[in-house]
DOLUM-536126 format. One line per field, with one value per residue (C-alpha): residue number from 1; residue in one letter; x, y, z; chain. Coordinates in steps of 0.02 Angstrom, whole numbers, m for minus. Each point is the difference from the previous one (the first is absolute). Layout:
n = (NUM;...)
res = (a;...)
east = (X;...)
north = (Y;...)
up = (Z;...)
chain = (A;...)
//
This chain:
n = (1;2;3;4;5;6;7;8;9;10;11;12;13;14;15;16;17;18;19;20;21;22;23;24;25;26;27;28;29;30;31;32;33;34;35;36;37;38;39;40;41;42;43;44;45;46;47;48;49;50;51;52;53;54;55;56;57;58;59;60;61;62;63;64;65;66;67;68;69;70;71;72;73;74;75;76;77;78;79;80;81;82;83;84;85;86;87;88;89;90;91;92;93;94;95;96;97;98;99;100;101;102;103;104;105;106;107;108;109;110;111;112;113;114;115;116;117;118;119;120;121;122;123;124;125;126;127;128;129;130;131;132;133;134;135;136;137;138;139;140;141;142;143;144;145;146;147;148;149;150;151;152;153;154;155;156;157;158;159;160;161;162;163;164;165;166;167;168;169;170;171;172;173;174;175;176;177;178;179;180;181;182;183;184;185;186;187;188;189;190;191;192;193;194;195;196;197;198;199;200;201;202;203;204;205;206;207;208;209;210;211;212;213;214;215;216;217;218;219;220;221;222;223;224;225;226;227;228;229;230;231;232;233;234;235;236;237;238;239;240;241;242;243;244;245;246;247;248;249;250;251;252;253;254;255;256;257;258;259;260;261;262;263;264;265;266;267;268;269;270;271;272;273;274;275;276;277;278;279;280;281;282;283;284;285;286;287;288;289;290;291;292;293;294;295;296;297;298;299;300;301;302;303;304;305;306;307;308;309;310;311;312;313;314;315;316;317;318;319;320;321;322;323;324;325;326;327;328;329;330;331;332;333;334;335;336;337;338;339;340;341;342;343;344;345;346;347;348;349;350;351;352;353;354;355;356;357;358;359;360;361;362;363;364;365;366;367;368;369;370;371;372;373;374;375;376;377;378;379;380;381;382;383;384;385;386;387;388;389;390;391;392;393;394;395;396;397;398;399;400;401;402;403;404;405;406;407;408;409;410;411;412;413;414;415;416;417;418;419;420;421;422;423;424;425;426;427;428;429;430;431;432;433;434;435;436;437;438;439;440;441;442;443;444;445;446;447;448;449;450;451;452;453;454;455;456;457;458;459;460;461;462;463;464;465;466;467;468;469;470;471;472;473;474;475;476;477;478;479;480;481;482;483;484;485;486;487;488;489;490;491;492;493;494;495;496;497;498;499;500;501;502;503;504;505;506;507;508;509;510;511;512;513;514;515;516;517;518;519;520;521;522;523;524;525;526;527;528;529;530;531;532;533;534;535;536;537;538;539;540;541;542;543;544;545;546;547;548;549;550;551;552;553;554;555;556;557;558;559;560;561;562;563;564;565;566;567;568;569;570;571;572;573;574;575;576;577;578;579;580;581;582;583;584;585;586;587;588;589;590;591;592;593;594;595;596;597;598;599;600;601;602;603;604;605;606;607;608;609;610;611;612;613;614;615;616;617;618;619;620;621;622;623;624;625;626;627;628;629;630;631;632;633;634;635;636;637;638;639;640;641;642;643;644;645;646;647;648;649)
res = (m;g;g;g;a;r;d;d;h;r;l;d;a;p;e;g;s;g;s;r;s;s;a;r;s;a;l;s;l;r;r;l;a;s;l;l;g;l;g;v;l;a;a;g;l;a;a;g;c;l;p;w;a;v;p;t;e;r;a;v;a;f;l;g;g;p;l;a;r;t;y;g;i;v;l;s;a;s;g;p;a;e;s;a;l;l;p;l;p;r;l;s;l;g;g;v;r;l;t;s;m;g;g;e;i;p;l;a;e;g;g;a;l;k;l;q;f;n;l;f;a;l;l;t;g;r;i;e;v;t;t;a;s;l;e;g;g;m;v;n;l;p;t;r;d;d;d;m;r;w;a;e;p;r;a;r;a;a;r;l;l;e;p;g;a;a;h;p;r;r;l;t;l;s;r;v;t;v;t;g;r;d;l;r;d;g;q;t;q;t;a;q;d;v;d;l;n;v;s;w;p;a;w;s;a;e;i;d;i;a;g;a;f;r;w;n;a;v;p;a;r;f;t;v;s;g;l;r;a;a;d;l;a;a;g;a;r;s;p;f;a;a;t;a;d;w;p;a;g;s;l;s;i;e;g;d;g;s;f;t;a;q;p;a;l;t;g;s;a;s;l;r;t;r;s;v;p;e;t;l;g;w;m;g;g;d;m;a;l;s;p;v;i;e;a;l;a;l;s;g;r;f;e;v;r;e;r;t;l;l;l;p;s;v;r;l;n;i;g;e;d;r;f;e;g;a;g;s;v;s;l;a;g;a;r;p;s;i;q;a;t;l;a;a;d;t;l;n;l;a;p;l;l;a;e;t;l;r;l;f;g;l;d;a;d;d;p;p;g;r;t;g;r;s;l;a;l;r;p;l;t;g;g;d;l;d;l;r;i;s;a;g;q;a;r;m;g;p;l;a;f;e;d;v;a;a;s;v;l;v;r;q;g;g;i;e;a;s;l;n;r;a;t;l;q;g;g;l;v;k;g;r;l;g;l;t;p;g;v;d;d;p;d;k;t;e;v;r;l;q;g;a;f;d;r;l;d;f;g;a;l;l;v;d;l;g;q;d;r;w;v;f;g;g;a;r;g;q;f;t;f;e;g;a;g;t;t;p;d;a;l;v;r;h;i;d;g;r;a;s;v;a;i;d;g;g;a;l;a;g;i;d;l;a;d;v;v;h;r;n;g;a;v;a;a;g;a;l;a;r;r;n;g;r;t;a;f;e;h;a;g;l;s;l;r;v;v;d;g;i;g;e;i;v;d;a;t;l;r;t;s;a;l;t;g;a;l;s;g;a;v;v;l;p;e;r;r;i;e;t;r;a;q;i;l;p;r;a;a;p;d;g;t;t;r;p;g;p;s;y;a;i;t;g;p;w;n;a;v;v;v;r;k;a;a;p;e;d;g;d;t;g;f;t;a;t;g;a;l;r;h;p;a;a;g;g;k;p;d;l;p;p;a;a;r;a;y;a;p)
east = (m5019;175;12;m165;61;155;m107;m109;155;67;m167;m6;180;m39;m133;128;128;m126;m37;185;21;m146;77;167;m87;m94;163;85;m142;11;188;m23;m130;118;142;m114;m54;181;40;m144;57;179;m59;m104;148;113;m130;m13;188;15;m29;m131;m24;m130;m54;117;m147;m80;165;27;m179;25;159;m27;m126;99;163;m85;m84;149;149;m71;74;m85;35;0;75;35;67;m79;m78;8;m80;17;m86;127;102;m63;m104;109;m14;129;m10;123;43;m68;m2;m21;m39;m55;m178;m15;180;66;182;7;66;45;m25;46;18;m103;m99;m28;m115;m42;m160;m61;m117;m108;m24;m57;m127;m74;m4;154;160;154;171;130;142;31;142;49;112;88;m56;46;m38;8;44;m16;121;m44;m50;m173;m22;m145;m50;48;m70;m174;54;138;m120;m128;131;62;m171;30;135;m130;m46;m142;11;m1;160;102;121;127;40;129;77;95;111;m79;76;m21;23;7;86;176;m14;176;m15;m184;39;m104;87;m45;26;m4;m48;m80;m53;m91;m82;m102;m54;m124;m59;m166;85;128;m8;161;27;153;62;129;48;128;24;123;51;118;29;61;m99;m45;m101;m83;m106;m104;m69;m85;m118;m149;m160;m96;139;11;m189;3;146;104;179;29;156;79;154;61;140;60;132;77;161;108;m67;m132;m107;m86;m113;m91;m107;m173;m92;m156;m24;m105;24;151;80;84;116;128;109;167;67;149;55;141;59;155;m7;m84;5;m79;m139;m37;1;m127;m110;13;64;157;108;144;172;m82;120;148;m88;m13;m47;m109;m87;m113;m97;m83;m157;m107;m153;m101;m93;m88;141;146;96;81;144;31;121;85;148;74;130;77;124;107;m37;m125;m93;m125;m108;m166;m76;m153;m58;m129;m97;m113;95;45;165;32;89;110;67;111;127;111;147;126;147;100;m23;82;m20;100;m151;m94;148;17;m185;13;149;m91;m153;105;96;164;123;137;130;m66;134;2;m113;m144;m157;m121;m188;m114;10;m186;m75;m173;33;52;m136;m157;m62;39;119;54;122;112;130;120;127;134;113;m6;111;20;121;164;m56;m67;m109;m63;m140;m89;m150;m69;m159;m74;m135;m81;m126;m59;123;153;99;98;110;88;134;m35;145;115;167;130;175;m18;m63;m170;m74;m152;m72;m151;m47;m138;m70;m128;m65;54;m121;19;30;m75;125;141;41;76;115;56;121;77;84;128;111;107;136;m6;146;45;135;m117;m127;131;30;m187;2;141;139;163;m5;114;m71;m39;m108;m179;m69;m135;m81;m155;m65;m139;m39;m142;m35;m131;m12;m109;129;136;136;m85;m23;185;49;m109;47;55;49;133;83;130;91;129;102;92;139;9;132;42;50;126;104;117;m15;146;110;m70;50;171;19;m50;m167;50;m95;100;m6;m50;m150;79;10;m181;m56;95;m28;m112;m34;m90;m90;m80;m135;m58;m146;m78;m134;m81;m109;m102;m65;m82;65;181;65;140;110;m3;94;95;139;103;95;130;136;130;m90;m159;m87;m125;m113;m76;m94;m172;m114;m95;m164;m70;160;37;177;114;134;96;172;77;141;104;89;116;m40;93;171;30;69;m162;69;m82;53;m118;m59;m50;m163;m106;m132;m148;m109;m106;m168;m66;37;175;82;184;121;160;127;m40;129;50;m81;m169;m11;m155;m144;m95;m149;m41;m43;m152;m50;41;50;180;106;3;155;69;m130;m113;m164;m14;m50;m179;m55;m129;m136;20;m156;77;162;22;178)
north = (5085;m42;m69;m93;m79;m56;m75;m95;m68;m63;m81;m92;m70;m150;m62;5;m97;m140;m18;m17;m134;m99;11;m63;m146;m47;6;m114;m125;0;m28;m142;m79;15;m78;m139;m27;m6;m119;m113;9;m39;m143;m64;13;m86;m136;m18;m18;m130;m180;m106;m186;m78;m183;m97;m87;165;67;m157;10;185;m32;m176;44;141;m102;m149;104;110;m116;m177;m17;m83;84;m77;64;m64;158;158;134;188;147;190;140;141;68;m128;m155;m152;m180;m126;m189;m114;m180;12;m143;34;m138;m4;m46;m188;m14;m76;52;180;144;89;m39;53;187;155;74;188;90;183;48;142;104;64;m176;m58;141;m65;m180;m64;m76;69;m40;138;m77;m182;m71;m169;m1;m161;m172;m97;18;m159;24;m144;m143;m110;24;m69;113;110;77;175;m12;70;135;55;10;101;117;35;75;134;72;46;185;51;m155;28;m66;20;146;m87;m182;m45;m154;15;m133;m136;m170;m47;m176;m47;m104;34;18;m69;m169;m11;m11;94;156;120;188;70;172;55;183;54;165;15;180;59;176;62;144;m111;m129;m83;m138;2;m149;m4;m142;m89;m180;m126;m142;m135;108;147;164;79;149;34;131;0;165;75;m145;65;m84;26;m81;m147;m26;m1;m121;133;50;114;98;m41;28;m124;m10;m133;7;m137;m1;m72;100;102;m3;140;m21;125;m48;m53;m163;m104;m93;m148;m183;7;171;90;141;112;138;31;m75;15;m139;12;m125;m6;m191;m112;m155;100;68;m170;m81;128;m24;m189;m7;m59;47;m81;45;111;m51;80;167;133;181;21;148;m16;133;19;m31;m153;m91;m134;m130;m137;m68;66;160;73;123;73;131;m25;69;m118;34;m148;69;120;m82;88;m87;51;m117;m92;m150;m89;m88;m139;m70;m112;m161;m92;97;185;24;148;41;150;72;130;107;96;113;m70;m147;m43;m187;m8;27;m140;m116;51;m33;m170;m48;62;m103;m158;49;31;141;22;2;m154;m128;m167;m133;112;m91;146;m16;m108;16;m38;103;22;176;60;m83;72;59;m6;126;34;145;72;131;105;125;110;m33;m117;m28;m150;54;43;m73;121;m68;91;m30;m124;m104;m125;m94;m87;m134;m63;m141;m120;m124;109;155;36;154;38;126;12;116;120;81;m21;74;m2;m178;m76;m96;m116;m116;m94;m58;m128;m43;m138;m86;m179;m133;m105;143;175;71;m52;115;m59;128;10;138;27;144;59;151;62;134;34;105;m117;114;150;m112;m45;185;27;m140;84;m115;35;m7;m147;m48;90;m59;m34;m157;m117;m140;m91;m93;m120;m52;m91;m59;m22;31;58;129;99;m107;m162;71;44;m176;m74;111;m84;80;66;168;58;162;45;152;14;126;64;35;m29;157;10;m152;m56;m189;m18;90;m110;m157;76;30;m181;49;154;162;159;105;182;106;51;m181;m29;158;m36;m187;m62;m165;5;m162;m75;m93;m28;m110;m92;m135;m46;m151;11;m152;17;177;m43;68;m99;92;m119;111;162;54;153;10;132;10;m64;m112;m88;m10;m121;13;m146;m19;45;141;m48;96;m46;57;141;m62;m38;m134;2;m26;93;m70;103;m90;79;m34;m147;35;m25;m171;m46;0;89;37;5;167;61;m47;108;m41;121;m32;83;85;100;164;m49;m107;m43;m40;m92;m100;m183;m103;m170;m85;75;m128;10;107;m135;94;m111;143;49;m165;58;m124;m57;m10;m182;m103;m66;m114;13;84;152;m17;58;116;m74;122;m41;m77;m53;0;18;m24)
up = (2404;m30;173;m20;m158;86;139;m125;m80;163;41;m167;10;111;m123;m146;100;31;m185;m43;133;m71;m175;63;86;m158;m101;125;m13;m189;7;122;m114;m148;97;56;m179;m59;140;m49;m182;48;109;m145;m118;125;24;m190;m16;137;m57;85;m1;m113;m13;m115;m84;m47;m68;m105;m66;m41;m101;m65;m135;m84;6;m81;m135;m41;21;13;175;149;168;173;163;174;83;69;m109;25;m89;m3;m95;m3;m82;m128;30;32;58;59;20;87;m44;m177;m124;m186;m124;m181;m46;25;58;161;3;65;m102;162;184;175;m23;40;m144;10;m122;m26;m92;m109;110;m142;m68;172;8;m162;61;m92;70;m86;73;m20;103;43;105;68;153;48;m54;m156;m185;m105;m184;m126;27;m151;m181;38;153;m58;167;m57;m177;37;125;m119;m148;99;71;m177;m40;130;m113;m130;m13;115;110;189;77;159;m5;111;39;133;77;163;81;m107;m45;m183;m69;m183;m132;m58;m189;m22;85;49;186;128;64;141;17;177;68;m163;m6;m157;m47;m161;m31;m133;46;m67;m91;m90;m140;61;128;114;100;140;113;108;54;69;m115;62;155;m108;m7;m167;m64;m167;m89;m160;m63;m152;m40;m98;57;m163;m102;120;m9;m189;m6;m86;38;147;48;167;106;131;128;120;137;106;104;m140;m147;m89;m156;m96;m152;m111;m149;m54;m27;21;164;m57;40;m118;34;m145;56;m82;70;84;160;117;119;127;128;107;4;m128;114;143;m111;m78;172;59;m153;10;m180;m86;m149;m91;71;132;142;m90;m37;134;m43;m154;m83;m152;m95;m169;m100;33;m65;90;m101;98;111;m103;32;m156;17;m173;65;168;97;128;135;92;123;m100;m167;m114;m141;m133;m100;m5;85;65;158;m11;148;m105;36;158;8;m31;m166;m48;m173;m31;m120;85;m51;106;m34;145;119;165;25;162;116;m89;23;183;33;m84;107;155;m46;m3;157;m89;m24;m127;139;91;43;m92;73;51;m55;m11;0;m104;m189;m19;m140;77;69;m174;m105;80;m170;m185;m77;m180;8;m136;46;m100;65;m73;149;149;149;113;132;m90;m167;m130;m142;m153;m125;113;m54;124;42;152;m10;160;3;133;m72;22;m48;m158;m15;m164;m42;m186;m30;91;m30;137;m23;m189;m7;m35;146;0;131;65;174;30;172;25;158;26;m60;157;122;m27;124;m117;m145;m163;m81;m181;m50;m170;m86;m125;m31;m142;m19;187;63;143;71;11;86;132;31;25;128;96;m62;m90;m188;m40;m170;m163;m143;m51;82;m64;95;55;151;47;179;84;175;135;186;143;60;m91;78;m54;m174;m19;54;m138;m146;m162;m163;m115;m33;m124;m39;m132;m53;m164;m29;179;129;183;96;142;m48;m140;m5;m120;127;138;m96;m32;188;35;73;96;m28;m24;156;9;m44;m165;m58;48;m85;m162;1;m140;m86;m166;m43;m153;93;178;47;146;10;165;38;160;94;171;20;m39;m164;m80;m123;m148;m121;35;m116;m40;m163;m43;m132;124;124;50;167;76;150;94;160;67;55;158;m1;173;86;m123;m26;m146;1;m163;m72;m147;m107;m121;m145;m129;m181;m74;m72;m187;39;87;176;144;174;149;63;173;88;116;129;m4;151;133;24;m146;88;57;m135;30;m143;45;m93;20;94;m70;149;m49;m139;m106;54;98;74;148;116;m101;m74;m176;m133;13;m156;m52;9;m164;m77;151;45;112;181;25;140;120;m59;m186;m77;m166;m96;m188;m63)
chain = (A;A;A;A;A;A;A;A;A;A;A;A;A;A;A;A;A;A;A;A;A;A;A;A;A;A;A;A;A;A;A;A;A;A;A;A;A;A;A;A;A;A;A;A;A;A;A;A;A;A;A;A;A;A;A;A;A;A;A;A;A;A;A;A;A;A;A;A;A;A;A;A;A;A;A;A;A;A;A;A;A;A;A;A;A;A;A;A;A;A;A;A;A;A;A;A;A;A;A;A;A;A;A;A;A;A;A;A;A;A;A;A;A;A;A;A;A;A;A;A;A;A;A;A;A;A;A;A;A;A;A;A;A;A;A;A;A;A;A;A;A;A;A;A;A;A;A;A;A;A;A;A;A;A;A;A;A;A;A;A;A;A;A;A;A;A;A;A;A;A;A;A;A;A;A;A;A;A;A;A;A;A;A;A;A;A;A;A;A;A;A;A;A;A;A;A;A;A;A;A;A;A;A;A;A;A;A;A;A;A;A;A;A;A;A;A;A;A;A;A;A;A;A;A;A;A;A;A;A;A;A;A;A;A;A;A;A;A;A;A;A;A;A;A;A;A;A;A;A;A;A;A;A;A;A;A;A;A;A;A;A;A;A;A;A;A;A;A;A;A;A;A;A;A;A;A;A;A;A;A;A;A;A;A;A;A;A;A;A;A;A;A;A;A;A;A;A;A;A;A;A;A;A;A;A;A;A;A;A;A;A;A;A;A;A;A;A;A;A;A;A;A;A;A;A;A;A;A;A;A;A;A;A;A;A;A;A;A;A;A;A;A;A;A;A;A;A;A;A;A;A;A;A;A;A;A;A;A;A;A;A;A;A;A;A;A;A;A;A;A;A;A;A;A;A;A;A;A;A;A;A;A;A;A;A;A;A;A;A;A;A;A;A;A;A;A;A;A;A;A;A;A;A;A;A;A;A;A;A;A;A;A;A;A;A;A;A;A;A;A;A;A;A;A;A;A;A;A;A;A;A;A;A;A;A;A;A;A;A;A;A;A;A;A;A;A;A;A;A;A;A;A;A;A;A;A;A;A;A;A;A;A;A;A;A;A;A;A;A;A;A;A;A;A;A;A;A;A;A;A;A;A;A;A;A;A;A;A;A;A;A;A;A;A;A;A;A;A;A;A;A;A;A;A;A;A;A;A;A;A;A;A;A;A;A;A;A;A;A;A;A;A;A;A;A;A;A;A;A;A;A;A;A;A;A;A;A;A;A;A;A;A;A;A;A;A;A;A;A;A;A;A;A;A;A;A;A;A;A;A;A;A;A;A;A;A;A;A;A;A;A;A;A;A;A;A;A;A;A;A;A;A;A;A;A;A;A;A;A;A;A;A;A;A;A;A;A;A;A;A;A;A;A;A;A;A;A;A;A;A;A;A;A;A;A;A;A;A;A;A;A;A;A;A;A;A;A;A;A;A;A;A;A;A;A;A;A;A;A;A;A;A;A;A;A;A;A;A;A)
//
């Protein structure tokens, strides 16, 4: 039985093997069907993702109605249209033209409009755009006050900010050209390669904006974040943060405000630029004195009212100088206007002076006769400026000032700079400089300079200037000059004016004039004699009259207890030379007699003056080489230089 059982088992085995083979075949067929189904599904998905062409007229008809109802925009297109269903339904149109209802001038034209739709809205028969983009083409912003093309679309788009309103979640511009009016001068301006991304996700109440563009061939980027849509829709104030970057500088702002037709903003801002002229040239703007300002950094609180920027608390860095104060910037008029009151602990005015000389093509070490560039004031008067500055200390090269109070006033009619007060080497210094364009020639500049000083330690001032201290005493004086010219050289040759300086109770160092007279004009030799030499005087004074750039010494005297001295001659400003003669006379004897004293010729360039005892053949000073006034002969009139315009005896 056991063997029979084993035989039955062997006989049944082939039938079991056939059943398993049939099962494996059925499984293979089911797998093949599944794979075919997945393939068909994948093919369907791929087909749904691939765009296909649709008639342009049908695409325009499909979109035209919703655009007109929602935004008040009329759509037309001349390019191809494509559509796709996956991953989300989308439609693109080429050569689009968007105009306002009843308008003829396009809002945008020439680009490709790409739209993405809400799938669930389409299933219910509604058209709801979730993403809209315009690639290429041109967008035309208003160019005049009466240009109302955007009024209706802007008003309708504002309604989309209201809670519950359906709105696109993303708007983008790519490689678009934008034209519009410059708010400063009303001229039409163009921004190239504009990229803009406006994002308002469904899960957020805030709108973020990022973009880039090329303006005047210079690239720039900007961002605006944190705008609350509900606040904007209600006309209420919304917080925001903004940044801007361009090659010459950057700007960052954080605050809140209302963004209506007349924005009102408050917050804090930080502006940095490596070059004010470069930044203003890129922006197409102007500012008073901008050509002489390079690096600038500004930060502090601000408030915007209409077209006026108020700066109640501001920190300003110009180069290495740091100021604190308050100010305002107004763009309401035809010219930008700046008002500011600033204070600094220390000031270094040398860079400002160097930039001014560079602007006019000059340098402090230039040789005499160099004409320089034009003195026209137009580059410096691009805006109005009312600036008041105070500083504890200020330096201009080797000169150190203290307790400085100054002001600068710039108007279209000229520049006025005033040094209201300053202390220089123990003395009080004041001055005023006025620059106005010529009435008959705007390239000509008329200059008026006046000033006064009192108790100025003249010897210490010489030491600051790198000279030997040869005089002691507090000096007082005043000066008034005026002239006109198209270049610095022409100006110097047409300067007229007067100057005077006097010292009472002072002393000359390095020489004993009484000993010189005793030696018949010879100076004692040796360093010891020069070191110990000293001449105390009761009074020393000099008066200078300038005509056509040549200053005639009309009165120069030195009075001591034992002698008197007189100086005559001229200071030649165009050639930077002096040609003078000094005469020393002993005081009269008790019997009233006097004997002549020695004379000295003091001549040469300002930086290389030579003093020599005058020879008898030198005669009187006679300044023929420079055209200065000769000393008149007895009873006669002086010879006039060819350039003199008038003579007053």
